[in-house]
GUROGU-697611 format. One record per residue: x, z, y of N, C-alpha, C in turn; residue in one letter. Coordinates in steps of 0.02 Angstrom, whole numbers, plus 50000, padded with zeros to 5 digits. Example, Ala and Ser with C-alpha at 12.3 -4.5 7.8 and 13.67 -1.06 7.14 Angstrom:
% GUROGU-697611
506605039049716506155039049775506605039049835A
506425035449888506845035749947506455039450002S
***
This chain:
% GUROGU-697611
496674603549069497274607249050497684608649112M
497964614949118498324616849178498974612949185A
499154611849248499784608349264500344613449261D
500714613549204501244618549195501794617649245T
501904611449266502424610149316502254613549382N
501594613249400501364616449462501434624049458F
501254626949400501314634149390502034636449396V
502484632449367503194634249371503444634149443D
503204629249481503414628849551503164634849592K
502524636849579502244642649614502634648949596V
502814649649532503184655549509503854656049544T
504194650349549504844650249582504784652149655V
504264649349689504154650849759504014658349769I
503564661249726503384668349732503974672949720A
504384671049670504974675149654505464675049713T
505554669249742506014668749799505754672749858S
505094672449869504794676149925504874683649916W
504744686249855504814693349842505534695649849L
506004691249827506704693049834506904693549908Q
506634688849947506774688850018506504695150051A
505884697150031505594703250059506014709350041V
506214709749977506624715449956507284715649993N
507594709850001508214709550039508114711850110D
507544709750140507404711550209507304719050216H
506894721950168506754729150170507404732950162V
507834730750116508464734150104508894734050166Y
508914728050197509334727350256509064731650313K
508384731650322508094735750374508234743150362V
508144745250298508284752250281509004754050295G
509454749450277510164750750289510314751350364T
509994746850402510104746950474509834753550504I
509214755450484508924761650510509354767650493V
509574767850429509994773450408510654773550447K
510924767650458511574767150493511514769250566H
510954766950596510894768150668510474774250686Y
510244778150634509844784050649510224789150690S
510894788750686511294793350727511294791250800K
511094784950813511124782450881510434781150911E
509924780050867509254778650892508974784950925I
508734784150985508474789851023507714790551013S
507484796751013506764798251005506594803951053W
506004803451086505804808551134505104810951117T
505024817551110504374820651096503914819751157Q
503264818851144502784818351198502774824951237T
502784824551303502764830551344503224829751404G
503024832751459503384831751521504094834351521G
504234839451483504904842451483505314840651422S
505064835951381505414834151320506064830451336A
506554831451293507204828051300507314823551240V
507714818451250507864813551198508354816551147A
508224814951082508684816851028508734811050980R
509234811250937509304805850888508794806750832T
508614801150802508154801350745508444805450688V
509104804850678509424808550624509294816050631E
509394818750691509284825850701508564827850691K
508114823450712507404824850702507224825050628K
507484820350589507334820050518507624826150481L
508184828750505508494834450471508074840750479Y
507594840850525507174846850533506704847950475E
506554842750438506084843250382506464841750318F
506524846750274506874845850211506374846850154V
506334841950110505894842450052506314842849989S
506044846449939506414846749875506454839849844V
505994835349861506014828449835506634824749862K
506874826749920507474823549947508084824649902D
508044829749859508614831549817508464830549743F
507954826449729507834824349660507334828349621G
506944832749653506444836449616505914831749588A
505714832849526505234828549492504514830549511I
504374837049506503714839449527503164838349477G
503334838049411502814837249360502664843649324D
503004849149341502904855449308503234856049241G
503574850749219503904850749153504664850349161V
504894845749201505614845049213505864851049253A
506464853349238506754859049273506984856849342D
506634859149392506794857249461507224862549497D
507464867549460507874872649492508474869749529T
508874865349498509454862649534509264859049598P
508724855149596508514851349655508294856049712A
507904861149694507664865849745508254869649775I
508714871849731509294875449756509724871049801Q
509784864649782510184860049823509864859049891A
509204858749893508854858049957508984864150001A
508964870049971509094876250008509814876350033I
510274874549989510984874750007511164869650060D
510744864450068510904859150116510824861450189S
510434866750199510304868850267510904872450298L
510954871750362511514874850398511434882350399L
511974886250413511934893550414511404896250460P
511204892450510510684894650556510004895150524G
509914892250464509284892750428508844886750437G
508234887250411507754881850415507214882650362G
506864877250348506304877350301506354871850250T
506244873650187506224868850132505494868550108V
505224862450102504524861450083504464858950011H
503924860949979503734857849915502974856649916Y
502764851549877502044849649877501774848549807F
502184849349756501964847949687502074854149643D
502004853149577502154858449530502884857949509K
503254863349518503964863249505504154868849457H
504454867049400504704871949353505354874949380L
505374881549384505984885049404506214888949342V
506724886349309506914888849244507494893849247N
507804894549306508364899049314508304902549382A
508734907449393508704911149457508744906349516D
508334907649566508324903749628508504908449685L
508984906349726509224910549780509024907449847I
508564910749882508384908449949508874911649998I
509304907550027509834910250068509574912750135K
510014916250170509814919650232509494914950282S
508944917350311508584913950365508264907350343N
508144906650279507824900550253507144902350225I
506654898050238505974898850212505834893350161T
505614895350102505354890550053504604890350064L
504354884550083503654884050105503254879550059K
502694882250034502224878249996501654875850040G
501174872350011500644869250051500054873750065P
500074880150043499484884350047499464888250113M
498854889250139498744894350189498454900550155T
497944899350114497694904350067497584900750000L
497804903849947497734900649882497044902149854V
496684896949836496024897949807495834892149762G
495354893049719495114887749676494354887149682T
494084882349648493364881149651492974887449633T
492444888649668491994894249654492344900949662N
492714901749717492994908249736493434911349682N
493874907449653494374909649604494084911449535N
493434911249527493154913249462493334908249408V
493424901949425493614897049374494354897149358N
494774899749404495484900849392495874894649371A
495754889049403496124882849386496764882249426H
497184887349421497804887349461498294882049436Y
498224879949374498684874949347498614868149381E
498074867249420497974860949454498274860849525N
498564866449545498804867049614499554866449617L
499804864649676500514864649687500784871749677A
501334872349641501564879049622502304879049604A
502584885049605503234886349574503094889849508L
503264886549453503134889149386503784892349363I
503804899049364504434902749358504524905549287L
505094904049257505274907049193505324914549201N
505034918449155505024925749162505714928849157S
506204925049130506894927649127507264926549193S
506954923049240507264921549304506904925349359A
507184925349419506864928349478507034924249540T
506624924749590506764921649654507044927049699I
507684926449717508014931349758507984929349831S
507794934149873507764932949945508334936649978L
508784932950009509324935950047509064937750118L
509494940750159509284943250224508934938050266G
508324939650290507954935050332507614929350296G
507674929150230507374923650191506664925450170A
506264920350154505584921950132505214916150103G
504604917650081504154912750051503524912450093L
503264906450103502664905550144502224900350110D
501604902250095501134897550066501294895449996G
501594899949956501814898249888501354901249835C
501174897249787500864899649725501414900049673L
501514905949644502034907049594501694909949532I
501774906549475501524909549413502024908649357Y
501954912749305502434913149251502394906949206R
502974904449187503004898849140502654900749075K
502244896349050501884897548987501194900348997G
500994901849058500324904449070499804899049059M
499224901149035498634896849035498094900449074S
497634896749102497114899749143496424898149115F
496004903349106496164910349119496554913449061P
496964918549076497284922649025496764927648998E
496824929348934496354934048904496444941048932A
497064943148943497224949748970497934949548997N
498194955249015498864955449046499414957148998S
499284956948933499794959148884500424954948885S
500364948648907500944944248909501314944248975G
501094948249023501414948349088502114951349083F
502624947749105503314950149099503744947049153T
504314950149166504784947549215504644949949286G
505104948449331505034950149402505034943649442T
504494942349477504434935949513504924935549571A
504914940449616505294940249678505714946549684I
506344945649701506794951349712507044951149783T
506894956249822507184956849889507904959049884G
508354954849908509074956149902509414956749970S
509034957750022509304958450089508794961250136G
508994962650197508534965250247508094959650275D
507514961650301507064957150337506804951350295D
506714952450231506414947250189505654947350198T
505324941950178504604941550188504274937150136F
503644938850122503204934750080502534934650115V
502294928650135501664928250172501244922650143V
500584923450148500094918250130500214915450060N
500394919650013500594917349947500184920649892S
500304918549830499984921449772500484921849715M
500484927549679500964928749625500574931049564I
500664927549508500254928749448500674929249385L
500524934349344500744934349275501414937649260G
501674941649304502324944849293502234952449284F
502774955649261502764962949259502784965749330N
503204962849372503244964849443503194958649487K
502794959249539502744953749586503334953649634A
503484959449663504024959949713504384966549702Y
505054966249701505464972349693506054972049741Y
506184977649775506784978049816507074985049812S
507724985549821508064991949820508594991949876N
508554996849920509044997549974509024991550021N
508434989150035508334983650084507864986250138C
507974983950199507594986550255507104981250281Q
506554983750309506064979850347505764973950307R
505644974950243505284969850205504594968950233S
504354962750233503674961350258503314957150205K
502774959950178502354956450130501654956550158I
501394950650174500774950350212500324944750186Q
499674946150185499154941250167499344937650103K
499474941650051499694938949987499254941749931T
499064937549884498664939549826499124940449766N
498994945649726499424947349669498994948849608I
499204946249551498954948649486499544949149439D
499844955049438500404956649395500294963849368C
500654965649316500584972449290500754977549344T
501284976349381501464980249439501514975549499N
501274977749556501264973349614501914973649654G
501944978149702502514978749748502854985449735I
503514985149726503904991349718504494991049767E
504524995849812505054996049863505395002849858I
506055002649845506445008749838506975009149893N
507135015249914507685016449960507645012150023N
507065011750052506995008150115507075013050173C
507615012150212507775016850265507495014750333Y
507175008950337506925006750402506295002550394D
505745005750384505055003250392504914996550358V
504664996850297504364991050266503644990350292A
503434984050302502754982650326502374978750273Y
501854981950245501444978650194500734978250222I
500464972250228499824971450262499404966050229D
498784967650215498314962650190498484959950121G
498794964150079498954962050010498374964049965V
498174959449921497584960349880497784959649806H
497774965149769497944965149697497304965249657C
497194960149618496534959049586496644954749524W
496204954949474496324951249411496184943749418P
496544940449462496444933349473496554929249410F
497044931049369497224926949311496764927949251A
496384933549249495974935049190495234935449203T
495024935349266494324936549282493864931549248I
494094925349241493664920149212493614920649136A
494024924949105493994925649032493384929649010A
493094933449057492484937349043492594941848982L
493174945148981493354949248924493184956648930G
492804958548980492624965548988493154969449024G
493084976149024493504980449065494244979749049A
494424979148985495134978848967495474972648994T
495104967349005495414961249033495524961949108S
495184966749138495244967749211495724973249229L
495914977349182496344983149196497084981249192Q
497484984649233498204983749233498524990649224R
499004991149179499284997549159499825000149207T
499994996349258500524998249304500255000649371G
500664999849423500515002249490500494996349538C
499984995949579499914990349625500414990849683A
500494996849712500934997849770501335004249759F
501995003549752502405009449738502995009649786K
503115015649814503655016749862504015023149841F
504675022649830505035028349805505675029549845T
505875035749849506525037949876506625035449948T
506585039749994506665038750066506035035450095V
505925028950084505335025550110505195027450182G
505705027150224505655030050291505175026150336D
504625029350353504125026650399503795020250374W
503775019150310503445013250284502715013050306N
502455007050320501775006050342501405001550293K
500855003950266500435000050221499734999850251V
499504993850266498894993050305498424987850273T
497784989550268497264984750247497424981650180N
497674985650133497824983050066497304985550016C
497224981849962496704983349913496964981949843F
496734986049795496884984449724496274986349682C
496224982749627495664983849580495934984249509Y
495744989549473495884990049402496574992549384G
496974994849432497654997149417497655004549396Y
498075006149346498145013049322498375017549379F
498805015049421499015018449482498915013549540R
498535015649589498405011149645498975011149695G
499035016649733499555017449784499955023649767F
500625023049764501045028549741501625029349789W
501665035149821502215036849866502585042749837A
503205041749817503595046949783504235048449822S
504295054449848504885056649885505035052049944S
504515050449982504585046250042504545050550104V
504695047450161504745051250224504295048150278N
503805051850301503375049850357503055042950345S
502765042150287502445035750269501715035950287M
501435030150305500735029750327500365024350287T
499785026350259499315021750229498695021450274F
498525015550298497955014750342497455009750314T
496825011850307496295007450283496475003950217S
496775007750172496935005150105496405007550056C
496255003550005495705004949959495895003249888S
495615007049841495705005649771495045006649734T
494905001849690494275001949652494455000549579D
493975001449535494125000249464493494999149424S
493604998449359493064997049312492695003349291T
493015009349303492755015449275492975016049202G
493015022149177493195023149108493915021649092G
494355021749140495075020449130495415027349131F
495515030249071495755037149066496415038149101A
496455043449142497065045149177497185041349241G
496735037049261496835032849319496815036949384Q
497265035249431497295038649495497345033449550I
496955034349603496945029649658497565030149702G
497695036149729498275037249773498665043249746F
499325042449739499755047949719500265049149774I
500315055449796500835057549842501215063049805I
501855061849787502195066849747502935067249765D
503305071249726504015072349738504115076049804G
504625074049841504765077149905504455073549963G
503915069949952503595066050005503405070550064S
503665068850122503585073050182503155069650234T
502665073250261502255070750316501925064050301D
501635063450242501285057350224500585057450255T
500395051850284499735051250316499315045950281R
498705047750263498225043050236497625042950283L
497505037250314497005036650366496475031650345I
495845033850341495285029450325495395025750259N
495665029250209495775026150144495195027750097C
495125023650044494555024349999494785023849927Q
494485027849883494625027549811493965028149774A
493805023049734493175022949698493285021649624A
492855024849582492845023649510493515025049477A
493875030149502494495032449471494345038749429Q
494845041049391494765047749363494885052849418E
495415051949456495545056049515495675051349574N
495325052549629495395048049686496075048749720G
496235054849744496865056349778497195062149741F
497845061449728498215066749693498835068449733Y
498905074849751499475077149790499865082249750V
500505080849739500945085449703501635085049734S
501715088349791502345088049827502725094649820T
502965097449873503375103549869503135108549921A
503365114749914503175120049959503345118250031A
502875119450076502945118150148502995110750165S
502875106350118502845099150131502125097250145V
502015093350198501335092150223501085085050206H
500455084650186500105078350176499445078750213T
499265073250246498635073250285498175067650260R
497555069450246497025064650231496525064850288L
496475059350324496045059150383495515053750374M
494895055750369494345051050361494365047250296G
494615050350242494675046950177494065048350133C
493845043250098493235043650057493395042749984D
493015046049941493015044549869492295044349844T
492175040449792491525040549760491585038049688W
491135040549647491085038649576491735039949538A
492115045049558492695047149519492465051849463C
492765051249404492505054849346492755062049341T
493235064049382493485070949377493525074249446N
493975071849489494065074849555494105069449608H
493805070749666493905066449723494615067149749G
494815073449763495495075049784495745080649740V
496325079849710496625084949667497305086849697L
497375093349714497985095849745498345100349695I
498925098049673499315101849625499835106249659S
500145103649712500645107549750500755104349817S
501045108149864501155105849931500575107649977G
500695107250042500195108850092499795102550110D
499135103250116498705097450128498185099250180V
498105094650228497575095250278497085089450268C
496455091150254495935086050243495415086750298I
495355081550339494865081650393494435075350389T
493785076250393493335070650392493295067350324G
492925061850322492845058150260492265060750218G
492145057150163491585058650118491845059350047I
491595064550013491715065349941491025065349908Q
490895060349866490225060049837490235057449765R
489695059149729489585056649661490175057949615D
490385064249614490955066249571490855073449550T
491135075649493491045082649473491325087549524P
491945086249547492265090749595492495086749655N
492305089049714492515085549774493255086249787G
493465092349804494165093949817494365099649772I
494895098649732495125103749685495815106149704T
495915112849703496565115849719496825119349657I
497435117449635497725120249575498345124449590N
498455126349653499065129849671498885135749715N
499165141649700498975147649737499335148349803S
499885144749814500275145649875500205139749923V
499905134249903499815128649948499345130650005S
499535128750065499115129950123498655123950131I
498005125050122497525119550122497025120650178I
496905115350217496385115550268495875110050253T
495235111950253494695107350238494175108050292I
494075102750331493585103250386493275096450400D
492635096650421492255090650440492195085650384S
492185088050322492095083750264491365083750243V
491115077850225490435077150200490455076850124R
490095081450091490035081450018489325079449999F
489265075149949488585073049929488585071349855Y
488045073449821487965072249749488565074849710N
488795080849726489335084149690489025087949631I
489315087149572489015089849511489205097149501I
489865098749507490105105549492490235109549555T
490735107549594490895111049656491125106249710R
490885106949770491185103149825491925104849834P
492085111449832492775113749835492905117949773I
493345115549730493465118749665494135122349668H
494125129049671494735132949671494885134849599A
495315130749566495455131849496495915137849484A
496205140549538496665146149532496565150549594I
496675157049586496585161649642497065159949699A
496815159849760497225158149817496955161449880S
497405163449924497215166049989497445161450045S
497615155150027497905150550076497455144450089S
496815145050072496355139450082495915141050142V
495945136750192495565137650254494985132550255N
494385134950249493795130650247493455130850315I
493425125150349493155124850416492405125650419G
492155126450480491435127550491491035121150493K
491375115450495491025109150507490925104850446N
491055107650386490915103850325490165103150314N
489975097650284489275096350268489215095750192D
488845100350160488815100650087488225096850059Y
487875093150102487365088550079486825091850039G
486695089249979486145091749937486375096849886N
486975099649895487225104749848486915111449865F
486635114849814486255121049826486585127249798T
487115126549758487455132349729488045134349773S
488435139249749489035141349786489515135549791A
489745134049852490155128149862490875129149838V
491085135449828491755136849805491755143149763V
492205143549713492245149449670492485155649709E
492355161449680492585167749711493325168849702S
493665164149671494395164749663494755164149730T
494425161449781494725161149847494665167949880L
495215170549903495225177149936495525176550005T
495455181850044495755181850111496475184350106T
496915182150151497605184650151497625192150163P
498095195550131498175202750139498755204350186S
498655209450229499165211750275499225219350267I
499835221550255499945228850251499895231850321A
499535237350328499455240550393500135243050417S
500265241750482500895243750513500785243550588A
501235246350626501175246050699501815243050727D
501815236850749501225232450756501055228750692P
500445225950690500255221150638500445214150661I
500775210450617500975203550632500535198750592N
500085195250627499625190650593499985184250573L
499835181550513500085174850497499725169650541P
500035163950553499725159050598499115155650569P
499055155550503498495152150471497955157250452N
497335155250459496775159350438496475163350494G
495875165950481495535170050532495185176150501N
495235176950435494975182850402495545185950361V
495675192450372496245195750340496025202450311F
496305204150253496185210650223496775215150240T
496625220850272497145225650292497185231150240V
497775231750208497875236850157498305242550185T
498245248450155498645254250176498275258550227G
498625263750252498305268750295498695270050359N
499145265650378499555266650438499145265350500V
499155270050547498795269250611499155264050653I
498765259750688499095254750731498675253650794F
499015251150846498695249650909498925243150940G
499325239350902499575232950926499495227650872T
499255221750892499185216050845499525210050877I
500015207350844500365201350867500095195050833N
500175189350866499975183050835499335180150864G
499165181950926498565179150956498705173451003G
498205169551015498215164251066497515163451094W
497455160351152496815159851186496285156851140A
495755160651129495195158251090495235159951016G
495785162550992495825164150920495365169950904R
494965169150850494525174350827494735176550757Q
494725183050746494915185650680494405190950658I
494385191950592493985197350564494455201250517L
494525207750530494935212050488494475215950440L
494645215750375494285219450324494755224850298I
494535231150299494975236750281494835239150211F
495365241250177495295243750108495325251350104T
495535254650159495595261950158495485264950226G
495575271450231495465275150293496075274650338A
495965272550401496485272550452496145272050520L
496545272850573496265272350640496605266650677T
496195262550711496445257350756496365260150826V
496935260850861496935264450924496745259950982V
496275262451023496045258751083496505260451142D
496515255851191496835257451254497525254651264G
497815251251214498465248251224498415242051267G
498995239551288498995233551331498735227451296A
498785227251229498595221251193497965222151151S
497645227951154497065229151112496525232851151L
495975229351165495435232051206494815233151162K
494695239451143494135241051100493625245351138L
493055246151108492555250651136492665257651110G
493275260051112493465266551084493855265651020G
494215270750998494585270350935494115268350878D
494395264350832494005262250774494275265850713F
493845270150683494035273850623493775269950563V
494245266950528494075262550472494015266350407A
493615263750363493565266050294493535259950249S
493525261050184493515255450138492905250950151A
493045244450156492535239150166492245238950236D
492535242650283492325241850352492675235850383S
492395233250439492665227150470492715227950545T
493195224250574493285224050646493405216850668L
492965214350713493025207550737493335207450806G
493815202850817494185202550880494255195350903L
494305194450969494455187950998495025188851048V
495465183751053496045184451097495945180451161Y
496105183651218496075180351283496395184551336G
496675181451387496995185051443497535189851419N
497885187851366498455191851343498275197851301G
497655198451278497465204351239496915202451189A
496835206851138496285206251091495695210451117W
495105207451114494485210851135494015211551074Y
493705217351070493255218551015492625214351021E
492425211250965491805207350961491285211050919V
491515214050865491045217550820491415222850780S
491035227550753491315232450706490765234550658R
490975236150598490515239050549490885244350510S
490555249850496490865255450461490425257250402V
490725257450342490355259350282490505266650264N
***
């Protein structure tokens, strides 16, 4: 039988020892805390200087320092906000490492970064399993938003909507705005945003930077009234939250716009961005001198009305460089205003169900790129738009490489297009040459190289030449083109009749005859 007296003695001794240890730890902690203002610490390195431990510790602020629970259930908004508010006006970084419920608006003050533990957010088997609920995250109530003041941002954060389960069946429950830019120079980097109506929204804020971020929301990024260059780079909009549901095309499609820029959008730069399954991929509306470089949009196919890139409103001098649109209804759609220019340089489309490029209004220059596996490569729906198409490769076009849906004399088709395996007429006869009324002098428009001359007025002067310009004049009636003037060098007077032609080239300050035909 055990000696109870011995057990009691051991218990007393152990209790006393533990109490002594606790007292010692408490006293040591108190001493360290008290003297941290005086204890000196020096970083390794030849030029390092001594600082107090207190100042060193203040460089790292955790939401746990302010009472955050981090179980994804308790509302940690007050603790996170307190951590942010604790930093000096000069700014700093607040860290989190667990799952934190954010149940009310969170304000990231100027020059402060809220930093999560991610460099790139991913789950087992390349996101297909979608176990985001197991990762450190900010779980945001859809009625709340994270506001970024000037110079504030998010780095390495996973943000998803409160109440989400993974995988979601579809996007029907996506609601709310995750992040609101409320100042200049805000940023979101190395992050992921899931399950909201809008991932990021700003209005009248300058120089927003969103980089290397994954998004699955009904609408991705919307930036309005940016007067000084927003930079969007390496953003990937994809059905991260629903892909594992294996629900077919409707679970992968999003009814909103992945990247939208409206009103002013002065010199915004969008580079190396991608979206999949969005009703509108990239949308620039009434922006100024905006550039899309190496941006791409893909889809499931069969999404009625889907458009990869939209340039509309008063958008001026928009440039699309090496961009791609696949499996859309229309790859690129331009509907701007008279004399407003849009340029597509080296842009490709394939497997679009209606048009590769559809031009409703505005002037468009298309150079290079490939249009393939679509009914119509490039379609023009406006009779006054000035269109230039050159060095484009067309392949497996079903109806027309160039579809002139309306009569126009403002379409300039270059000599370097490649029509691939197309064997029929590449463009309808609705395209005509510009008409010029005969007069002395004749004033050529700057665009085009084939002109129809109407009327019977004799002339001997033609204005509008430059070195190397070649033109062909087609006459509708009888008149004489007079040889011997200072600006017109012919092989004798040219007596024109209906359907006769005169070919000229400009050089050394004059037009020289190249060819003539008389019917």
